[in-house]
LUMTOR-569426 format. One record per residue (C-alpha): residue number from 1; x negated, y, z negated; residue in three letters. Coordinates in steps of 0.5 Angstrom, whole numbers. Layout:
+-----+-------+-------+-------+------+
| pos |    xx |    yy |    zz | code |
+-----+-------+-------+-------+------+
| NUM |     X |     Y |     Z |  ALA |
...
+-----+-------+-------+-------+------+
END
This chain:
+-----+-------+-------+-------+------+
| pos |    xx |    yy |    zz | code |
+-----+-------+-------+-------+------+
|   1 |   -28 |    46 |   -37 |  MET |
|   2 |   -28 |    38 |   -39 |  THR |
|   3 |   -20 |    39 |   -38 |  GLU |
|   4 |   -20 |    43 |   -32 |  LEU |
|   5 |   -25 |    37 |   -29 |  LYS |
|   6 |   -20 |    32 |   -31 |  ALA |
|   7 |   -14 |    36 |   -28 |  VAL |
|   8 |   -18 |    37 |   -21 |  GLY |
|   9 |   -19 |    29 |   -21 |  ARG |
|  10 |   -12 |    28 |   -22 |  ARG |
|  11 |   -10 |    32 |   -17 |  SER |
|  12 |   -15 |    29 |   -12 |  ALA |
|  13 |   -13 |    22 |   -13 |  ARG |
|  14 |    -6 |    25 |   -12 |  ARG |
|  15 |    -8 |    28 |    -5 |  GLU |
|  16 |   -11 |    21 |    -3 |  LEU |
|  17 |    -6 |    17 |    -6 |  SER |
|  18 |    -2 |    17 |     1 |  PRO |
|  19 |    -8 |    16 |     5 |  LEU |
|  20 |   -11 |    10 |     1 |  LEU |
|  21 |    -4 |     7 |     1 |  ALA |
|  22 |    -2 |     8 |     8 |  GLY |
|  23 |    -8 |     5 |    11 |  VAL |
|  24 |    -8 |    -1 |     6 |  ALA |
|  25 |    -1 |    -2 |     7 |  LEU |
|  26 |    -2 |    -2 |    15 |  GLY |
|  27 |    -8 |    -7 |    14 |  MET |
|  28 |    -4 |   -12 |    10 |  ALA |
|  29 |     1 |   -12 |    15 |  ALA |
|  30 |    -3 |   -13 |    20 |  PHE |
|  31 |    -7 |   -19 |    16 |  ALA |
|  32 |     0 |   -22 |    15 |  ALA |
|  33 |     1 |   -23 |    22 |  ASP |
|  34 |    -6 |   -26 |    23 |  LEU |
|  35 |    -5 |   -32 |    18 |  VAL |
|  36 |    -2 |   -39 |    20 |  PRO |
|  37 |     6 |   -39 |    20 |  GLU |
|  38 |     6 |   -43 |    14 |  ALA |
|  39 |     3 |   -38 |    10 |  VAL |
|  40 |     6 |   -32 |    14 |  GLY |
|  41 |    13 |   -33 |    12 |  ARG |
|  42 |    11 |   -31 |     5 |  PHE |
|  43 |     6 |   -26 |     6 |  LEU |
|  44 |    10 |   -22 |    11 |  VAL |
|  45 |    16 |   -21 |     6 |  PRO |
|  46 |    11 |   -18 |     1 |  ALA |
|  47 |     7 |   -14 |     6 |  PHE |
|  48 |    10 |   -13 |    13 |  SER |
|  49 |    18 |   -12 |    11 |  SER |
|  50 |    22 |    -6 |    10 |  GLY |
|  51 |    22 |    -7 |     2 |  PHE |
|  52 |    14 |    -7 |     2 |  ALA |
|  53 |    13 |    -1 |     6 |  TRP |
|  54 |    19 |     3 |     2 |  GLY |
|  55 |    17 |     1 |    -5 |  VAL |
|  56 |    10 |     3 |    -4 |  VAL |
|  57 |    12 |    10 |    -1 |  ALA |
|  58 |    17 |    11 |    -7 |  LEU |
|  59 |    11 |     9 |   -12 |  ALA |
|  60 |     6 |    14 |    -9 |  VAL |
|  61 |    12 |    19 |    -8 |  SER |
|  62 |    14 |    18 |   -15 |  TYR |
|  63 |     8 |    21 |   -18 |  TYR |
|  64 |     8 |    27 |   -14 |  ALA |
|  65 |     8 |    33 |   -18 |  PRO |
|  66 |    13 |    37 |   -14 |  THR |
|  67 |    19 |    36 |    -9 |  LEU |
|  68 |    15 |    38 |    -3 |  ARG |
|  69 |     9 |    34 |    -5 |  SER |
|  70 |    13 |    28 |    -6 |  ALA |
|  71 |    16 |    29 |     1 |  LEU |
|  72 |     9 |    29 |     4 |  VAL |
|  73 |     7 |    23 |     0 |  ALA |
|  74 |    13 |    19 |     3 |  GLY |
|  75 |    12 |    21 |    10 |  VAL |
|  76 |     4 |    21 |    10 |  GLY |
|  77 |     4 |    14 |     7 |  THR |
|  78 |     9 |    11 |    12 |  LEU |
|  79 |     6 |    15 |    18 |  ALA |
|  80 |    -1 |    13 |    16 |  LEU |
|  81 |     1 |     5 |    15 |  ALA |
|  82 |     5 |     5 |    22 |  THR |
|  83 |    -1 |     8 |    26 |  LEU |
|  84 |    -6 |     4 |    22 |  THR |
|  85 |    -2 |    -2 |    24 |  TYR |
|  86 |    -1 |    -1 |    31 |  TYR |
|  87 |    -8 |     2 |    32 |  GLY |
|  88 |   -11 |    -5 |    29 |  LEU |
|  89 |    -6 |    -9 |    34 |  VAL |
|  90 |    -8 |    -5 |    40 |  ALA |
|  91 |   -16 |    -5 |    38 |  SER |
|  92 |   -16 |   -12 |    35 |  LEU |
|  93 |   -10 |   -17 |    37 |  SER |
|  94 |   -11 |   -21 |    43 |  ARG |
|  95 |    -4 |   -22 |    44 |  GLN |
|  96 |    -4 |   -16 |    47 |  TRP |
|  97 |   -10 |   -17 |    51 |  LEU |
|  98 |   -10 |   -19 |    59 |  SER |
|  99 |   -13 |   -26 |    61 |  GLY |
| 100 |   -20 |   -24 |    61 |  SER |
| 101 |   -20 |   -21 |    54 |  GLY |
| 102 |   -23 |   -15 |    56 |  SER |
| 103 |   -17 |   -10 |    57 |  ALA |
| 104 |   -10 |    -8 |    55 |  LEU |
| 105 |    -5 |   -10 |    60 |  PRO |
| 106 |     0 |    -4 |    62 |  PRO |
| 107 |     6 |    -7 |    59 |  ASP |
| 108 |     2 |    -9 |    53 |  GLY |
| 109 |     0 |    -2 |    52 |  LEU |
| 110 |     7 |     1 |    53 |  TYR |
| 111 |    10 |    -4 |    49 |  SER |
| 112 |     5 |    -2 |    43 |  ILE |
| 113 |     7 |     6 |    45 |  ALA |
| 114 |    14 |     5 |    45 |  ARG |
| 115 |    14 |     1 |    38 |  ALA |
| 116 |     9 |     6 |    35 |  SER |
| 117 |    14 |    12 |    37 |  ALA |
| 118 |    20 |     8 |    34 |  PHE |
| 119 |    17 |     7 |    27 |  TRP |
| 120 |    13 |    13 |    27 |  LEU |
| 121 |    20 |    17 |    28 |  ALA |
| 122 |    23 |    12 |    22 |  GLY |
| 123 |    17 |    14 |    18 |  ALA |
| 124 |    19 |    21 |    18 |  LEU |
| 125 |    26 |    20 |    17 |  PHE |
| 126 |    25 |    14 |    11 |  GLY |
| 127 |    19 |    18 |     8 |  GLY |
| 128 |    23 |    24 |     7 |  LEU |
| 129 |    29 |    20 |     4 |  VAL |
| 130 |    24 |    16 |     0 |  LEU |
| 131 |    20 |    22 |    -3 |  GLY |
| 132 |    26 |    26 |    -5 |  CYS |
| 133 |    29 |    20 |    -8 |  LEU |
| 134 |    23 |    19 |   -12 |  ALA |
| 135 |    23 |    26 |   -14 |  HIS |
| 136 |    30 |    26 |   -17 |  VAL |
| 137 |    29 |    19 |   -20 |  VAL |
| 138 |    23 |    22 |   -24 |  ARG |
| 139 |    26 |    29 |   -26 |  VAL |
| 140 |    33 |    29 |   -24 |  GLY |
| 141 |    39 |    30 |   -29 |  ALA |
| 142 |    42 |    23 |   -31 |  ALA |
| 143 |    47 |    23 |   -26 |  ARG |
| 144 |    43 |    25 |   -20 |  ASN |
| 145 |    37 |    20 |   -22 |  ALA |
| 146 |    42 |    15 |   -23 |  SER |
| 147 |    45 |    16 |   -16 |  ILE |
| 148 |    38 |    17 |   -13 |  ALA |
| 149 |    36 |    10 |   -16 |  LEU |
| 150 |    42 |     7 |   -13 |  GLY |
| 151 |    41 |    10 |    -6 |  VAL |
| 152 |    33 |     7 |    -7 |  ALA |
| 153 |    35 |     0 |    -9 |  PHE |
| 154 |    40 |     0 |    -3 |  GLY |
| 155 |    35 |     2 |     2 |  LEU |
| 156 |    30 |    -3 |    -1 |  LEU |
| 157 |    35 |    -9 |    -1 |  THR |
| 158 |    38 |    -7 |     6 |  GLY |
| 159 |    33 |   -12 |    10 |  GLU |
| 160 |    34 |   -18 |     6 |  ALA |
| 161 |    41 |   -17 |     5 |  ALA |
| 162 |    42 |   -16 |    13 |  TYR |
| 163 |    38 |   -23 |    13 |  ALA |
| 164 |    42 |   -26 |     9 |  ILE |
| 165 |    48 |   -24 |    12 |  PHE |
| 166 |    46 |   -26 |    19 |  HIS |
| 167 |    44 |   -33 |    17 |  VAL |
| 168 |    51 |   -34 |    14 |  VAL |
| 169 |    56 |   -30 |    19 |  PHE |
| 170 |    52 |   -30 |    25 |  VAL |
| 171 |    47 |   -35 |    26 |  TRP |
| 172 |    49 |   -41 |    30 |  VAL |
| 173 |    43 |   -45 |    30 |  GLY |
| 174 |    41 |   -51 |    26 |  PRO |
| 175 |    39 |   -50 |    18 |  MET |
| 176 |    31 |   -51 |    19 |  ASP |
| 177 |    25 |   -50 |    15 |  SER |
| 178 |    25 |   -43 |    18 |  PHE |
| 179 |    32 |   -41 |    17 |  VAL |
| 180 |    31 |   -43 |     9 |  TRP |
| 181 |    24 |   -40 |     9 |  ALA |
| 182 |    28 |   -33 |    11 |  ARG |
| 183 |    33 |   -34 |     6 |  LEU |
| 184 |    28 |   -35 |     1 |  GLY |
| 185 |    24 |   -29 |     3 |  ALA |
| 186 |    30 |   -25 |     3 |  ALA |
| 187 |    32 |   -27 |    -4 |  ALA |
| 188 |    25 |   -26 |    -7 |  VAL |
| 189 |    26 |   -19 |    -4 |  GLN |
| 190 |    32 |   -18 |    -8 |  LEU |
| 191 |    29 |   -20 |   -14 |  LEU |
| 192 |    23 |   -15 |   -13 |  LEU |
| 193 |    28 |    -9 |   -12 |  ALA |
| 194 |    31 |   -11 |   -18 |  ALA |
| 195 |    25 |   -11 |   -22 |  ALA |
| 196 |    22 |    -4 |   -18 |  ALA |
| 197 |    29 |    -1 |   -21 |  ALA |
| 198 |    28 |    -3 |   -28 |  LEU |
| 199 |    20 |    -1 |   -28 |  VAL |
| 200 |    23 |     6 |   -25 |  ALA |
| 201 |    28 |     6 |   -31 |  LEU |
| 202 |    22 |     5 |   -36 |  ARG |
| 203 |    18 |    10 |   -33 |  LEU |
| 204 |    23 |    15 |   -33 |  ARG |
| 205 |    24 |    14 |   -40 |  ARG |
| 206 |    31 |    18 |   -40 |  ARG |
| 207 |    38 |    16 |   -40 |  SER |
| 208 |    41 |    14 |   -34 |  VAL |
| 209 |    49 |    12 |   -32 |  SER |
| 210 |    48 |     4 |   -31 |  LEU |
| 211 |    56 |     5 |   -28 |  ARG |
| 212 |    54 |    10 |   -23 |  VAL |
| 213 |    47 |     6 |   -21 |  PHE |
| 214 |    51 |     0 |   -20 |  LEU |
| 215 |    56 |     3 |   -16 |  MET |
| 216 |    51 |     7 |   -11 |  THR |
| 217 |    47 |     1 |   -11 |  ALA |
| 218 |    53 |    -3 |    -8 |  MET |
| 219 |    55 |     2 |    -3 |  ALA |
| 220 |    48 |     3 |     0 |  LEU |
| 221 |    46 |    -4 |     0 |  THR |
| 222 |    52 |    -5 |     5 |  ALA |
| 223 |    51 |     1 |     9 |  ALA |
| 224 |    43 |    -1 |     9 |  SER |
| 225 |    45 |    -8 |    12 |  THR |
| 226 |    49 |    -5 |    17 |  ALA |
| 227 |    43 |     0 |    19 |  SER |
| 228 |    38 |    -6 |    19 |  TRP |
| 229 |    43 |    -9 |    24 |  HIS |
| 230 |    42 |    -3 |    29 |  LEU |
| 231 |    35 |    -3 |    27 |  ILE |
| 232 |    34 |   -10 |    29 |  GLU |
| 233 |    38 |    -9 |    36 |  SER |
| 234 |    33 |    -3 |    38 |  VAL |
| 235 |    27 |    -7 |    36 |  ARG |
| 236 |    29 |   -13 |    40 |  THR |
| 237 |    29 |    -8 |    46 |  THR |
| 238 |    22 |    -5 |    45 |  LEU |
+-----+-------+-------+-------+------+
END
């Protein structure tokens, strides 16, 4: 009986993990937008970036017992984070309020709706991909797990790699404190992504092919960088 209760508690925790992680992630991302810019430069990469949201979705999905539950966990985490974030923006953030501070102006409301729809679509696609990758890393054969881990690493580093690429090859303005802060945040995200890969390898406790992982990681980092260029182009129009 005690063993059955323990299994039931673990199952309940697994079912609640996407809900709790998603809501917490959305709240943390919103809070990072409210702090002064000097502090936000450090908090936004940690709580409101592609890396931050991706690594949380991967972590929650990793402990799901089946592929189906891993997919649900990935999508649920990112979708709830998106809904929480934009719900807080619509209800609490005064940047969207009219001059009287009493109602949302139509253009602000439409902007929130467009942005939330865009990122919900991204949450659906990204959650499915990350959930599948987490499951394969945990239970897959050595080669498949190596490929999945390399793909996950590439996805986690895409936004940071794009930021570095943009500053080095596209940016024509001065190298001011904002640009250096962006480069520093990108470097930190790359290091954290490498740390996350090492943690995943340790948790798996089974061999993987380092060569396959590195080749896949390099290819997916390049592809993910190009994808973030497209994402940024679309986001600026929302």
